VOBA-1610 file (N, C-alpha, C; in pm, whole numbers, padded with zeros to 5 digits, always signed):
BEGIN
Met+11008+07170+10600Met+10909+07234+10681Met+10792+07279+10604Asn+10661+07252+10650Asn+10551+07294+10585Asn+10531+07465+10606Thr+10474+07502+10499Thr+10448+07663+10522Thr+10317+07690+10549Leu+10289+07835+10570Leu+10159+07882+10610Leu+10091+07943+10477His+10143+07895+10361His+10077+07944+10240His+09948+07871+10199Gly+09855+07948+10165Gly+09715+07886+10129Gly+09657+07821+10230Ser+09616+07695+10215Ser+09534+07631+10293Ser+09605+07529+10375Gln+09746+07501+10363Gln+09828+07421+10440Gln+09831+07453+10585Thr+09822+07349+10664Thr+09847+07364+10809Thr+09981+07366+10846Pro+10039+07464+10909Pro+10182+07484+10918Pro+10226+07382+11030Ile+10352+07350+11030Ile+10415+07260+11129Ile+10545+07337+11161Val+10557+07382+11286Val+10677+07447+11329Val+10757+07363+11385Gly+10886+07367+11331Gly+11007+07264+11378Gly+11046+07292+11522Arg+11111+07209+11595Arg+11159+07213+11719Arg+11253+07346+11733Arg+11342+07356+11637Arg+11437+07473+11650Arg+11376+07599+11633Thr+11261+07607+11537Thr+11186+07742+11531Thr+11109+07754+11640Ala+11028+07651+11701Ala+10966+07675+11819Ala+11044+07736+11930Leu+11157+07666+11953Leu+11241+07727+12069Leu+11299+07873+12024Gly+11319+07907+11911Gly+11351+08035+11883Gly+11239+08129+11895Leu+11112+08097+11882Leu+11008+08181+11899Leu+10987+08191+12047Ile+10994+08089+12121Ile+10990+08098+12272Ile+11104+08201+12336Ala+11205+08173+12273Ala+11331+08271+12325Ala+11291+08407+12305Ile+11235+08443+12165Ile+11192+08570+12154Ile+11085+08626+12244Gly+11002+08550+12283Gly+10887+08585+12366Gly+10939+08613+12522Leu+11027+08520+12564Leu+11075+08528+12690Leu+11164+08666+12697Ser+11247+08695+12593Ser+11330+08813+12598Ser+11264+08927+12575Ala+11127+08923+12525Ala+11057+09048+12521Ala+10972+09086+12648Leu+10987+08992+12737Leu+10899+09016+12862Leu+10954+09137+12938Ala+11086+09175+12924Ala+11123+09292+12983Ala+11135+09403+12899Leu+11045+09444+12825Leu+11039+09555+12720Leu+11050+09687+12821Pro+11138+09763+12763Pro+11167+09889+12832Pro+11034+09979+12848Ala+11014+10030+12967Ala+10902+10123+12998Ala+10917+10250+12921Arg+11041+10304+12897Arg+11063+10451+12841Arg+11121+10427+12720Ala+11037+10472+12616Ala+11096+10487+12487Ala+11202+10588+12454Arg+11269+10590+12351Arg+11378+10696+12324Arg+11313+10823+12289Asn+11200+10828+12214Asn+11122+10948+12163Asn+11000+10978+12248Ile+10921+10869+12274Ile+10807+10883+12336Ile+10786+10755+12427Thr+10688+10766+12533Thr+10661+10652+12610Thr+10569+10557+12527Val+10620+10448+12486Val+10545+10357+12421Val+10451+10241+12512Pro+10335+10244+12491Pro+10245+10157+12594Pro+10268+10018+12535Gln+10251+09925+12619Gln+10250+09781+12599Gln+10103+09720+12623Val+10059+09667+12521Val+09921+09613+12513Val+09932+09466+12554Asp+09835+09415+12611Asp+09824+09275+12651Asp+09796+09172+12535Ala+09702+09235+12449Ala+09676+09159+12329Ala+09633+09256+12225Leu+09643+09200+12086Leu+09610+09277+11968Leu+09541+09191+11870Thr+09432+09234+11818Thr+09379+09156+11703Thr+09367+09258+11575Leu+09429+09208+11462Leu+09419+09283+11344Leu+09325+09201+11250Gln+09221+09271+11205Gln+09131+09196+11100Gln+09124+09281+10958Val+09143+09201+10883Val+09157+09254+10736Val+09010+09285+10683Leu+08990+09417+10665Leu+08876+09470+10594Leu+08863+09468+10442Ile+08977+09528+10392Ile+08996+09554+10256Ile+09143+09504+10211Asp+09154+09430+10105Asp+09275+09391+10052Asp+09243+09331+09905Asn+09342+09304+09836Asn+09314+09250+09712Asn+09316+09101+09707Ala+09313+09031+09809Ala+09320+08884+09811Ala+09205+08822+09878Thr+09132+08742+09831Thr+09010+08660+09884Thr+09040+08518+09870Phe+08970+08434+09956Phe+08977+08292+09950Phe+08850+08240+10002Gly+08821+08116+09955Gly+08690+08056+09999Gly+08692+07995+10148Pro+08588+07910+10166Pro+08564+07880+10310Pro+08650+07767+10358Phe+08765+07731+10279Phe+08831+07611+10291Phe+08965+07601+10384Leu+09000+07733+10409Leu+09119+07755+10486Leu+09115+07710+10628Ser+09193+07642+10697Ser+09175+07613+10838Ser+09233+07720+10914Asp+09177+07739+11028Asp+09237+07840+11142Asp+09362+07767+11194Val+09458+07851+11237Val+09583+07791+11287Val+09618+07864+11411Ser+09702+07796+11489Ser+09745+07853+11615Ser+09899+07835+11620Leu+09974+07936+11642Leu+10096+07937+11633Leu+10154+08011+11756Pro+10287+07996+11812Pro+10334+08074+11915Pro+10327+08217+11900Gly+10249+08289+11969Gly+10230+08426+11966Gly+10134+08476+11865Val+10062+08397+11787Val+09961+08448+11701Val+09857+08326+11667Ser+09732+08364+11668Ser+09634+08271+11604Ser+09575+08343+11484Val+09564+08258+11389Val+09494+08303+11240Val+09359+08248+11242Val+09261+08341+11223Val+09113+08299+11221Val+09065+08355+11109Arg+09027+08252+11004Arg+08967+08283+10875Arg+08807+08310+10890His+08774+08415+10832His+08638+08450+10810His+08586+08479+10672Thr+08476+08410+10627Thr+08437+08441+10488Thr+08292+08515+10500Gly+08237+08530+10604Gly+08112+08589+10607Gly+07979+08493+10623Asp+08028+08367+10607Asp+07902+08271+10608Asp+07900+08184+10728Ala+08000+08195+10822Ala+08009+08110+10941Ala+07895+08122+11033Gly+07840+07987+11064Gly+07721+07993+11170Gly+07586+08021+11096Lys+07597+08051+10958Lys+07461+08073+10887Lys+07411+07945+10823Pro+07284+07917+10836Pro+07224+07791+10782Pro+07230+07793+10623Val+07224+07914+10565Val+07239+07919+10420Val+07357+08007+10366Met+07416+07977+10282Met+07521+08057+10233Met+07464+08192+10170Ser+07530+08305+10198Ser+07484+08419+10153Ser+07506+08424+10000Arg+07418+08507+09934Arg+07436+08533+09788Arg+07520+08647+09767Ala+07585+08713+09869Ala+07665+08817+09864Ala+07817+08758+09894Ala+07924+08821+09851Ala+08050+08769+09885Ala+08146+08889+09919Leu+08242+08857+10010Leu+08339+08965+10049Leu+08400+09020+09920His+08420+09154+09924His+08468+09211+09808His+08617+09246+09816Ala+08700+09211+09714Ala+08831+09246+09710Ala+08861+09359+09609Glu+08962+09437+09645Glu+08999+09555+09557Glu+09131+09589+09576Phe+09201+09675+09494Phe+09341+09716+09529Phe+09332+09833+09625Gly+09327+09795+09732Gly+09318+09881+09855Gly+09360+09815+09979Leu+09358+09892+10083Leu+09396+09834+10226Leu+09329+09904+10334Ser+09244+09807+10426Ser+09184+09875+10547Ser+09204+09757+10653Ile+09251+09796+10769Ile+09271+09703+10868Ile+09207+09758+11001Leu+09124+09679+11082Leu+09074+09708+11205Leu+09163+09650+11309Ala+09208+09738+11397Ala+09293+09704+11504Ala+09238+09722+11636Thr+09225+09611+11707Thr+09157+09598+11828Thr+09255+09556+11945Ser+09296+09649+12038Ser+09383+09614+12137Ser+09337+09618+12278Gln+09386+09546+12367Gln+09344+09557+12518Gln+09461+09581+12593Met+09458+09664+12710Met+09553+09694+12806Met+09488+09707+12931Asp+09531+09634+13021Asp+09440+09608+13157Asp+09300+09592+13112Arg+09206+09659+13152Arg+09068+09639+13117Arg+09007+09738+13017Thr+09106+09789+12948Thr+09070+09891+12838Thr+09092+09854+12705Thr+08987+09861+12616Thr+09006+09813+12478Thr+08997+09952+12398Ala+09087+09945+12295Ala+09093+10045+12185Ala+09075+09998+12039Lys+09004+10057+11970Lys+08977+10024+11832Lys+09025+10130+11742Val+09105+10085+11641Val+09156+10174+11553Val+09142+10135+11420Ile+09103+10212+11321Ile+09090+10188+11175Ile+09231+10227+11131Val+09299+10146+11052Val+09423+10183+10982Val+09396+10168+10815Asp+09378+10281+10764Asp+09349+10320+10613Asp+09190+10263+10594Phe+09141+10314+10468Phe+09003+10295+10448Phe+08976+10229+10326Gly+09073+10174+10257Gly+09036+10094+10148Gly+09009+10195+10017Tyr+08965+10139+09913Tyr+08952+10217+09789Tyr+08811+10269+09759Thr+08707+10189+09783Thr+08569+10230+09759Thr+08497+10216+09886Pro+08382+10296+09904Pro+08290+10287+10030Pro+08206+10169+10003Glu+08163+10146+09876Glu+08074+10014+09853Glu+08149+09879+09902Ala+08271+09862+09872Ala+08342+09748+09919Ala+08343+09742+10079Val+08385+09862+10137Val+08386+09881+10281Val+08253+09843+10332Arg+08130+09905+10300Arg+08004+09868+10351Arg+07973+09719+10339Asn+08001+09661+10217Asn+07974+09521+10198Asn+08049+09435+10294Asn+08174+09455+10303Asn+08265+09362+10393Asn+08222+09386+10546Leu+08197+09513+10579Leu+08171+09523+10718Leu+08020+09472+10751Ser+07930+09459+10659Ser+07805+09385+10680Ser+07825+09246+10686Leu+07887+09181+10580Leu+07902+09031+10592Leu+07979+08989+10698Leu+08076+09056+10745Leu+08167+09019+10860Leu+08103+09047+10988Gly+07989+09119+11003Gly+07923+09158+11111Gly+07991+09242+11211Ile+08078+09333+11146Ile+08163+09431+11222Ile+08090+09560+11244Asp+08083+09598+11377Asp+08025+09743+11417Asp+08133+09838+11433Val+08141+09935+11367Val+08247+10032+11396Val+08188+10160+11466Ser+08079+10162+11520Ser+08033+10274+11586Ser+08114+10304+11711Asp+08184+10210+11773Asp+08262+10243+11878Asp+08416+10245+11861Val+08456+10259+11717Val+08597+10284+11699Val+08647+10419+11768Asp+08762+10411+11809Asp+08819+10514+11905Asp+08910+10620+11816Ala+08971+10574+11709Ala+09055+10658+11640Ala+09087+10588+11483Ala+09143+10659+11412Ala+09193+10614+11280Ala+09326+10678+11239Val+09398+10593+11150Val+09517+10656+11092Val+09522+10625+10958Leu+09570+10731+10877Leu+09569+10720+10733Leu+09713+10715+10699Ser+09768+10606+10640Ser+09902+10607+10613Ser+09977+10704+10511His+09882+10733+10409His+09919+10824+10309His+09830+10870+10218Gly+09839+10969+10134Gly+09740+11028+10046Gly+09711+10959+09909His+09706+10821+09902His+09664+10761+09785His+09513+10716+09780Leu+09456+10726+09669Leu+09320+10682+09675Leu+09281+10540+09714Asp+09386+10448+09706Asp+09360+10321+09739Asp+09359+10291+09890His+09404+10398+09959His+09413+10378+10093His+09290+10484+10174Tyr+09252+10590+10097Tyr+09171+10679+10156Tyr+09022+10672+10094Gly+09020+10616+09980Gly+08890+10630+09895Gly+08763+10578+09961Gly+08770+10477+10051Gly+08659+10421+10118Gly+08605+10491+10242Phe+08662+10593+10282Phe+08637+10643+10421Phe+08494+10672+10447Ser+08411+10702+10352Ser+08286+10743+10381Ser+08191+10600+10403Gly+08241+10487+10356Gly+08193+10365+10393Gly+08177+10330+10539Phe+08277+10394+10621Phe+08263+10354+10766Phe+08146+10432+10835Tyr+08111+10541+10801Tyr+08012+10622+10889Tyr+07915+10703+10789Arg+07811+10727+10826Arg+07704+10806+10759Arg+07753+10951+10782Glu+07691+11037+10700Glu+07740+11174+10711Glu+07668+11236+10846Asn+07755+11315+10910Asn+07720+11395+11022Asn+07686+11312+11149Pro+07769+11220+11188Pro+07743+11119+11284Pro+07746+11202+11435Ser+07708+11143+11525Ser+07700+11203+11648Ser+07821+11229+11720Arg+07938+11163+11688Arg+08054+11190+11738Arg+08177+11190+11643Arg+08290+11256+11671Arg+08393+11279+11570Arg+08512+11183+11625Ile+08569+11115+11515Ile+08680+11038+11531Ile+08816+11098+11499Pro+08903+11089+11603Pro+09031+11145+11561Pro+09094+11069+11446Leu+09140+11150+11350Leu+09202+11076+11224Leu+09346+11143+11216Tyr+09457+11061+11238Tyr+09598+11091+11232Tyr+09655+11091+11100Val+09724+11184+11043Val+09785+11181+10916Val+09932+11245+10942Gly+10019+11208+10844Gly+10151+11234+10883Gly+10203+11376+10818Gly+10112+11446+10749Gly+10158+11574+10698Gly+10050+11632+10607Glu+10068+11769+10584Glu+09969+11828+10493Glu+09971+11777+10356Glu+10082+11709+10303Glu+10094+11654+10180Glu+09984+11544+10151Thr+09923+11480+10269Thr+09812+11397+10254Thr+09705+11441+10156Phe+09670+11569+10159Phe+09578+11615+10093Phe+09595+11689+09961Cys+09723+11676+09916Cys+09754+11725+09782Cys+09710+11649+09668Glu+09673+11697+09559Glu+09638+11640+09442Glu+09756+11581+09374Arg+09719+11446+09320Arg+09830+11365+09269Arg+09776+11316+09127Leu+09889+11278+09050Leu+09872+11201+08922Leu+09925+11076+08959Ala+09868+10964+08898Ala+09915+10826+08897Ala+10004+10808+08780Met+10116+10771+08787Met+10212+10742+08683Met+10203+10596+08640Ile+10082+10575+08577Ile+10053+10445+08524Ile+10007+10424+08388Gly+10002+10541+08329Gly+09958+10539+08191Gly+10005+10670+08122Thr+09987+10673+07994Thr+10026+10779+07906Thr+09891+10839+07833Pro+09852+10961+07876Pro+09903+11044+07993Pro+09856+10973+08115Pro+09929+11028+08223Pro+09909+10978+08351Pro+09758+11024+08426Pro+09692+10944+08453Pro+09547+10964+08501Pro+09557+11044+08636Leu+09459+11145+08649Leu+09450+11214+08767Leu+09389+11138+08882Met+09459+11112+08998Met+09419+11047+09117Met+09326+11134+09188Gly+09350+11263+09189Gly+09262+11360+09275Gly+09326+11389+09405Ser+09224+11419+09499Ser+09291+11457+09634Ser+09176+11421+09747Leu+09219+11400+09861Leu+09147+11385+09969Leu+09058+11505+10006Asp+08927+11494+10018Asp+08857+11608+10054Asp+08830+11614+10202Arg+08898+11725+10260Arg+08888+11750+10403Arg+08725+11776+10447Glu+08651+11860+10363Glu+08513+11879+10410Glu+08429+11744+10406Ala+08456+11659+10317Ala+08391+11522+10314Ala+08445+11458+10438Leu+08557+11446+10482Leu+08616+11375+10601Leu+08542+11435+10712Ala+08519+11564+10713Ala+08455+11613+10836Ala+08315+11583+10851Arg+08236+11585+10735Arg+08104+11532+10719Arg+08092+11386+10764Ala+08204+11305+10746Ala+08192+11167+10775Ala+08239+11154+10917Gly+08255+11255+10990Gly+08290+11249+11142Gly+08433+11225+11182Phe+08514+11250+11087Phe+08665+11265+11129Phe+08727+11375+11155Asp+08800+11394+11265Asp+08864+11516+11307Asp+09028+11501+11287Val+09062+11569+11166Val+09204+11549+11124Val+09311+11605+11217Arg+09411+11521+11237Arg+09520+11568+11339Arg+09631+11524+11258Ile+09721+11640+11218Ile+09836+11637+11134Ile+09960+11626+11232Ala+10044+11516+11213Ala+10155+11500+11301Ala+10269+11436+11232Ser+10383+11493+11201Ser+10494+11430+11135Ser+10579+11369+11244Thr+10556+11382+11371Thr+10627+11332+11480Thr+10534+11203+11539Pro+10613+11106+11600Pro+10554+10983+11651Pro+10438+11031+11744Gln+10308+10965+11748Gln+10198+10992+11830Gln+10158+10870+11902Ile+10122+10884+12005Ile+10048+10764+12069Ile+09892+10766+12050Ile+09838+10675+12014Ile+09698+10673+11963Ile+09620+10589+12076Lys+09525+10664+12131Lys+09434+10617+12227Lys+09495+10532+12349Gly+09624+10566+12370Gly+09714+10513+12497Gly+09762+10371+12462Gln+09737+10323+12344Gln+09784+10181+12307Gln+09855+10157+12188Ala+09833+10250+12073Ala+09927+10219+11955Ala+10002+10338+11939Phe+10099+10333+11852Phe+10186+10458+11823Phe+10218+10457+11665Thr+10240+10584+11624Thr+10270+10604+11480Thr+10412+10624+11463Ser+10448+10594+11341Ser+10614+10608+11322Ser+10652+10754+11311Gly+10565+10842+11281Gly+10608+10983+11230Gly+10687+10962+11090Thr+10749+11066+11061Thr+10816+11062+10930Thr+10924+10953+10929Ile+10920+10868+10843Ile+11022+10746+10831Ile+11147+10788+10755Pro+11264+10792+10833Pro+11389+10828+10763Pro+11433+10704+10660Leu+11494+10766+10553Leu+11548+10668+10460Leu+11668+10620+10506Ser+11679+10523+10603Ser+11802+10483+10666Ser+11847+10359+10619Ser+11812+10296+10534Ser+11863+10162+10485Ser+11890+10183+10339Phe+11904+10065+10269Phe+11943+10073+10114Phe+11800+10116+10046Glu+11684+10126+10117Glu+11556+10146+10039Glu+11547+10290+09994Arg+11492+10313+09880Arg+11478+10445+09837Arg+11324+10480+09843Ala+11273+10606+09847Ala+11138+10635+09830Ala+11108+10610+09687Ala+11022+10504+09662Ala+10973+10464+09534Ala+10809+10479+09520Ile+10771+10584+09464Ile+10624+10620+09466Ile+10582+10645+09335Pro+10474+10570+09275Pro+10425+10596+09132Pro+10337+10702+09128Thr+10351+10817+09197Thr+10276+10922+09172Thr+10351+11045+09178Gln+10284+11162+09125Gln+10357+11300+09120Gln+10238+11396+09206Met+10300+11477+09287Met+10220+11564+09370Met+10207+11696+09313Arg+10086+11762+09340Arg+10075+11896+09290Arg+10044+12001+09407Pro+10155+12065+09471Pro+10146+12141+09575Pro+10038+12267+09556Gly+09958+12283+09657Gly+09862+12400+09652Gly+09744+12358+09596Lys+09713+12229+09537Lys+09593+12169+09489Lys+09546+12073+09591Gly+09438+12124+09659Gly+09388+12033+09772Gly+09448+12057+09900Cys+09580+12098+09901Cys+09652+12111+10028Cys+09705+12263+10039Asn+09735+12282+10165Asn+09780+12436+10196Asn+09926+12442+10177Leu+09972+12535+10102Leu+10108+12557+10071Leu+10188+12571+10203Ala+10144+12647+10292Ala+10195+12683+10409Ala+10237+12570+10509Gly+10168+12440+10470Gly+10199+12324+10566Gly+10299+12236+10500Leu+10347+12275+10367Leu+10446+12192+10305Leu+10574+12234+10324Ala+10676+12154+10316Ala+10816+12198+10328Ala+10854+12306+10225Pro+10942+12417+10265Pro+10957+12539+10165Pro+10994+12488+10037Ala+11081+12378+10024Ala+11131+12354+09884Ala+11022+12288+09797Lys+10900+12265+09867Lys+10797+12204+09784Lys+10676+12297+09755Arg+10697+12433+09795Arg+10596+12531+09770Arg+10599+12605+09640Asp+10704+12611+09584Asp+10721+12688+09464Asp+10731+12618+09333Val+10684+12499+09332Val+10669+12431+09207Val+10518+12373+09182Thr+10494+12353+09057Thr+10344+12319+09028Thr+10340+12161+09042Gln+10450+12097+09014Gln+10420+11945+09027Gln+10564+11885+09053Leu+10575+11779+09138Leu+10696+11718+09152Leu+10681+11567+09202Pro+10768+11475+09181Pro+10770+11343+09205Pro+10744+11328+09373Asp+10649+11232+09408Asp+10620+11213+09558Asp+10752+11153+09609Asp+10777+11186+09748Asp+10886+11118+09813Asp+10824+11062+09937Gly+10695+11069+09960Gly+10634+10989+10068Gly+10663+11047+10212Glu+10718+11164+10215Glu+10765+11220+10349Glu+10639+11195+10440His+10517+11215+10404His+10419+11219+10501His+10369+11079+10545Glu+10424+10968+10492Glu+10363+10836+10519Glu+10397+10795+10660Leu+10290+10731+10697Leu+10316+10681+10835Leu+10298+10517+10847Ala+10360+10459+10938Ala+10342+10309+10979Ala+10262+10320+11122Thr+10181+10226+11161Thr+10109+10229+11283Thr+10160+10099+11354Cys+10192+10114+11475Cys+10273+10004+11550Cys+10210+09997+11679Tyr+10231+09859+11741Tyr+10197+09821+11864Tyr+10321+09742+11937Ala+10327+09762+12065Ala+10415+09684+12146Ala+10330+09598+12221Val+10345+09450+12199Val+10260+09356+12264Val+10331+09286+12381Lys+10292+09276+12497Lys+10370+09223+12605Lys+10410+09075+12583Gly+10534+09054+12617Gly+10581+08921+12600Gly+10604+08880+12457Leu+10581+08964+12357Leu+10620+08931+12222Leu+10705+09023+12154Gly+10682+09157+12154Gly+10748+09258+12078Gly+10670+09341+12007Leu+10733+09405+11889Leu+10651+09485+11799Leu+10565+09421+11693Val+10457+09480+11667Val+10383+09443+11547Val+10371+09588+11472Val+10408+09578+11368Val+10442+09704+11267Val+10327+09661+11154Ile+10237+09770+11143Ile+10162+09767+11013Ile+10217+09873+10929Ala+10277+09822+10813Ala+10362+09892+10720Ala+10267+09963+10616Ser+10134+09920+10584Ser+10036+09977+10495Ser+10084+09960+10362Cys+10166+10057+10318Cys+10222+10056+10173Cys+10377+10066+10166Ser+10445+10115+10252Ser+10596+10104+10253Ser+10652+10188+10146His+10605+10296+10103His+10672+10362+09999His+10809+10425+10043Arg+10815+10428+10185Arg+10951+10488+10226Arg+11034+10368+10264Gly+10979+10235+10249Gly+11060+10127+10260Gly+11007+10048+10385Val+10963+09922+10372Val+10926+09837+10492Val+11037+09822+10586Ile+11170+09803+10549Ile+11274+09790+10655Ile+11297+09915+10712Asn+11286+10029+10657Asn+11292+10163+10708Asn+11181+10176+10809Ser+11072+10136+10787Ser+10944+10152+10883Ser+10977+10060+10997Val+11031+09943+10989Val+11051+09863+11096Val+11169+09922+11177Arg+11271+09968+11119Arg+11383+10028+11212Arg+11333+10165+11271Gln+11240+10238+11208Gln+11174+10356+11289Gln+11111+10299+11392Ala+11024+10201+11392Ala+10942+10150+11512Ala+11033+10112+11612Gln+11156+10041+11586Gln+11249+09995+11680Gln+11305+10104+11744Lys+11341+10227+11671Lys+11410+10329+11725Lys+11315+10417+11818Ile+11187+10441+11775Ile+11108+10498+11859Ile+11077+10436+11993Ser+11059+10312+11995Ser+11021+10242+12091Ser+11125+10180+12192Gly+11255+10176+12133Gly+11363+10116+12209Gly+11341+09965+12213Ile+11264+09899+12137Ile+11220+09756+12141Ile+11288+09697+12017Asp+11385+09604+12030Asp+11454+09535+11926Asp+11360+09417+11863Asn+11301+09347+11960Asn+11214+09222+11910Asn+11105+09266+11813Val+11099+09214+11691Val+11002+09239+11600Val+10917+09109+11588His+10788+09123+11637His+10710+09000+11637His+10651+08977+11495Ala+10600+09071+11431Ala+10525+09052+11311Ala+10522+09187+11230Val+10530+09181+11112Val+10516+09291+11002Val+10412+09253+10911Ile+10317+09359+10894Ile+10196+09330+10813Ile+10176+09437+10728Gly+10131+09430+10607Gly+10080+09526+10511Gly+10146+09507+10386Gly+10120+09618+10304Gly+10175+09629+10168Gly+10325+09675+10173Phe+10417+09603+10108Phe+10560+09632+10119Phe+10621+09714+09991His+10518+09723+09893His+10532+09790+09772His+10676+09758+09699Leu+10677+09609+09668Leu+10809+09575+09595Leu+10763+09536+09469Val+10706+09630+09409Val+10659+09630+09249Val+10714+09752+09194Arg+10692+09782+09067Arg+10739+09889+09026Arg+10698+10018+09087Pro+10784+10129+09101Pro+10902+10144+09037Pro+11028+10073+09112Arg+10991+09995+09203Arg+11110+09918+09271Arg+11133+09799+09169Thr+11250+09734+09201Thr+11288+09630+09100Thr+11270+09494+09171Glu+11286+09377+09090Glu+11299+09245+09153Glu+11418+09225+09233Glu+11523+09285+09201Glu+11654+09276+09286Glu+11629+09337+09425Glu+11562+09454+09421Glu+11516+09520+09557Glu+11425+09415+09634Ala+11343+09377+09574Ala+11244+09264+09651Ala+11322+09155+09718Arg+11431+09099+09634Arg+11505+08997+09688Arg+11585+09054+09800Arg+11655+09159+09781Arg+11723+09217+09902Arg+11656+09245+10018Thr+11525+09281+10008Thr+11441+09298+10105Thr+11412+09178+10188Val+11398+09057+10122Val+11397+08935+10180Val+11512+08908+10276Ala+11643+08942+10225Ala+11754+08908+10298Ala+11770+09006+10424Glu+11711+09143+10418Glu+11721+09218+10517Glu+11608+09177+10626Phe+11500+09132+10591Phe+11402+09060+10677Phe+11475+08965+10762Ala+11550+08863+10682Ala+11607+08758+10753Ala+11702+08805+10853Ala+11761+08911+10836Ala+11857+08967+10938Ala+11779+09015+11062Ile+11662+09097+11046Ile+11573+09135+11143Ile+11529+09027+11226Asp+11492+08917+11154Asp+11439+08802+11210Asp+11307+08820+11284Pro+11203+08877+11213Pro+11066+08881+11292Pro+11019+08731+11303Ala+10926+08721+11392Ala+10860+08591+11406Ala+10773+08567+11284Tyr+10701+08672+11239Tyr+10610+08646+11128Tyr+10626+08768+11022Ile+10591+08745+10914Ile+10573+08830+10812Ile+10452+08813+10723Ile+10367+08913+10717Ile+10233+08894+10653Ile+10230+08999+10535Pro+10264+08936+10425Pro+10233+09041+10300Pro+10104+09067+10252Met+10084+09192+10227Met+09956+09214+10159Met+09951+09308+10054His+09824+09351+09990His+09826+09454+09903His+09917+09476+09791Cys+10016+09561+09798Cys+10103+09590+09693Cys+10232+09531+09714Thr+10247+09417+09791Thr+10385+09368+09817Thr+10459+09310+09682Gly+10372+09239+09608Gly+10445+09176+09479Gly+10480+09023+09490Asp+10464+08948+09385Asp+10496+08810+09382Asp+10655+08782+09407Thr+10731+08879+09339Thr+10878+08845+09372Thr+10929+08829+09508Phe+10880+08921+09590Phe+10912+08908+09747Phe+10841+08794+09801Ile+10707+08771+09781Ile+10649+08647+09845Ile+10720+08522+09793Ser+10749+08513+09673Ser+10805+08371+09623Ser+10958+08355+09686Ala+11013+08483+09686Ala+11157+08456+09756Ala+11141+08432+09902Ala+11059+08507+09975Ala+11047+08485+10112Ala+11006+08335+10154Met+10901+08294+10068Met+10867+08144+10093Met+10982+08048+10072Arg+11086+08081+09992Arg+11211+07988+09972Arg+11285+08002+10104Val+11314+08125+10146Val+11422+08161+10241Val+11368+08134+10375Met+11238+08170+10408Met+11187+08159+10549Met+11053+08133+10550Pro+11018+08009+10502Pro+10884+07974+10483Pro+10789+07951+10622Gln+10858+07922+10726Gln+10795+07927+10864Gln+10754+08060+10907Lys+10799+08168+10832Lys+10767+08305+10899Lys+10654+08360+10814Ile+10615+08329+10692Ile+10533+08373+10618Ile+10376+08321+10645Ile+10299+08416+10672Ile+10154+08393+10673Ile+10073+08460+10558Arg+09998+08399+10486Arg+09931+08463+10382Arg+09786+08511+10438Ser+09761+08628+10398Ser+09634+08704+10444Ser+09537+08725+10341Tyr+09412+08713+10382Tyr+09285+08720+10296Tyr+09182+08818+10371Ile+09088+08866+10295Ile+08989+08957+10339Ile+08915+08887+10445Gly+08883+08940+10566Gly+08816+08888+10673Gly+08907+08820+10787Thr+09043+08782+10749Thr+09124+08726+10832Thr+09158+08803+10958Glu+09144+08730+11066Glu+09203+08792+11198Glu+09313+08735+11233Phe+09409+08825+11276Phe+09549+08779+11334Phe+09547+08823+11488Val+09534+08728+11579Val+09538+08753+11716Val+09663+08740+11787Phe+09736+08836+11827Phe+09854+08836+11886Phe+09861+08847+12050Lys+09902+08752+12106Lys+09898+08748+12253Lys+09996+08640+12305Ala+10078+08684+12405Ala+10171+08592+12457Ala+10111+08467+12517
//
């Protein structure tokens, strides 16, 4: 079977196609009432990659598969002359999620990338207007996910955008354990967020976002996956001690456990769950299982984002994650950002028909 890797056009075999159709049919009767919250079901969902560390030229074909269309954008489509500017890749992540339910559209920014310069450049080349964005979700307090927030809006905009974070830990100062001595990562500036138009809402429990998306809340370590995070946190620096767990208030520095990290999720009618795992420091399998538990929906249509199967996780953990994904059996897996080559190579061998490679500008349109 041909794969979705690179520029190859995928061919879905008869058995796979029938399996995907069965998934879609069984998902038509998604439960209206979730176990923890009432999870909405959207009619369609588009995820567009604004920031990632992977780019490609204008040679990839668009593809249409059961339950997803993949549309490639480079910033030059329809222009008589190629631009002298190019989409910027960086080690960060930002996705624009646009969903429809009945006649209502909701736009949500998931993470902000690393630098405002890359954000501004890519939004301009892709022709994306974010003035009508309804909300934002920041998965966790690492610079490569929050650093670009000021690239989305000028200071003191006319309206404020709800920004959901999973805990006060989001704002704590951090060290990056990537050198000797470890460099200071710094902390997310609340006042700068406010000047950029964001209204911070801290919630460790699952939340409904603009009536269409939902957050995972705190992700339990329910599988073999461990919290594996290459940073250490400094309580009280940048963050309010009173908002932290009691055990974390009386120390000057401790290893991160990612307790505040969020996944952003959607339930798409006729398909099932789409889980944006962002960085998966609490484990991508744990993130998916939390989305299933919250929603009461077993069918997983797609998992997209960084799966963090690089150090401090091991190659053995990456390969085991492939096996766990095979058991969950999502229709599609879209690895990005910090996923790592070991997982991608193993997943391409085990389930090539499920893997879609993502690049900056790519749109994934999910619709039954």
